[in-house]
N, C-alpha and C positions, 0 to 999 in steps of 0.2 A: 428502439432505444437509441438516443443520441448520446454519444460519449465524447467528451473533449479528448483530443489526442495531442500529446506533447511530443513530437518526434525529435530524434537526436540529430542535430546539425553539427558535424565536426568543425566547421568553420567558426562556430560560436563557442566551441569548447575552450574554457579558460583554465585547462589543467585539472578540471574536476571530473572528467569523464562524462560531461554532459549531464551531471546529476540534477541540475535545476530543471531539466526538460523531461522529467519522468512522471508517470502516473503512479500514485501510491494508493493502494486500496486498503481500507480498513473497515471497522464496524463499530456499532453502538454496543452497549453492554448486554442487550437481550439476545438470547440464543436463537430466536426465530428470525433474526434479521437476514439469515441465509448468506453470510459472507462467502463461504467456499463456492456455492453455486453461482453467485454473482461474479466472483473472480474467474471461474471457469468460462462463463459466458463472455466476459470481457476479453479474456485471452483469445477465445475463438473469434470474436468480432474483429479484434485487431489483426489477427491472421488473415481473415477474409479481406481486409484492406491492404493485403500484401505487405504488411510490416513484419520485420524480423523481431519477434517478441522474446524477451528474456524474462522468465518468471522467477520470482523470489518469494520466500516465506520468512517472516520474522519468527525467530525462536527455533527450537529443535524439532519441530513437527516433521514427520516423514510421510504421513498419509497424504496431506495436501500437496506436497511436492511431487509425489507419485502421480497424482491426477494432473497437476500442471504439466509434467513431462509428457504424459500421454496426449494431452491436448496440443501442446506446442511442438513436440518432436525434438526438443532440446532439454537438457537437464535443468530442472528447477534447483535453485540453490538456497540453502538456509542462511539467514543473517542472524546469528546467535551472539548477542552482545554479552551474554553470561560467560561464554566460552572463549571469545576472541576480543582483544582490545580494539578500540576504534580505528587506529591506523591500519590494522590488518583487515578489518571488515571493509574499510573504504577502498583499500587496494584490491581486495577480492571483487567488490562490486564493480569497480572500474575495469578490471580485467575481463569480467563476464560481459560487460557492455560493449567491448570492442567490436563484436560481430553483430550487435543488435541495433535496431532502430529505436526501440522503446522497451521500458521495463514495466512490469506490473508486480508490485510487492504486496502480498497479502499479509495483513497484520495479524497479531496474536491477541487473543482475548479482547478486552475493551481497549479503546484508544490510549488511555493513560494507565492501564494495568500492566504491571511487569512483575518483577521479583520483589516481594515485600511491598511497602507502602510508598516508596519513592517513585513518583511518576517519571522521573528522569533516569531510572535504572531498568534496563531490559524491556521497556515498553515500546509499543508501536510508535507513539509520539516521539520518543527519544530517538528512535532509529530514523524517522522521517527528518527530524532536525539535523541529525548527524550527517545524513546523505544529501541534505538540501532538497528533499523531494516534497512536492505538494501532496496534500492528503485529500482523498475523497471519502467522506464519512458516510457510512451506510447506517440508516436508522430504521427501526420498526415503526411503521405508521398505523398499526392496527389499534383501533379503539381510541385514537387521539386526534385532535385537530390543532387548535392554536397552541396547546401545550407543547407540541413538537417543536415549534419555533423557539420556545423558551429553552427546551432541551438543547437544541443546536446552538443557541446563543451561549448557553453554559459551557459547552465544549469549546466554543470560539474564545470566550473570555477567560477560561481556566488557564490558558497559556497563549497570550497574544503573539508570542514569537513563532508559533506554529503556523505554517502556511496551509490553512484550511481552504482549499480551492473549490470544493463543491460538496454537495450533499445528494445522496440518492435515498429516496423514501421507498421502502419495501412494504408491501401489503397496505398501502394507503388507499383510501376510497374517495 
């Protein structure tokens, strides 16, 4: 599997903790897209490339952060915008990134799903925009072909301000 790597370069840091140079991992709405397994594989792959990886999880989940910590050997951190205001989350993210080369942030639920119906409140997309991180969308490719392109385009056009940097198709044939 070839994965784009966005390493942190301190000389390019413009006071944002290198936020624009991060991988952001999230998923499509189907539960079979295997987001946690893909995230764990990505964490391990980046470690094998001798990168200091800092894992994060959007929302209050503690199970996934436990797996992240076991794979990386560093504590995975929750980014919970329901509990903490944006300035605090941004500061926590930057603080955790001081010793890391790269971050992998596992999303919560679907890309635009958060608390309630507002896609800009507690969603993975909102967190990606807040931190200035690109998004890698994971979609389930089982039993679809061309329709998958329309689905991805829908995600892309739903919020043109979101940096959708790539797509991974799981279970595609």
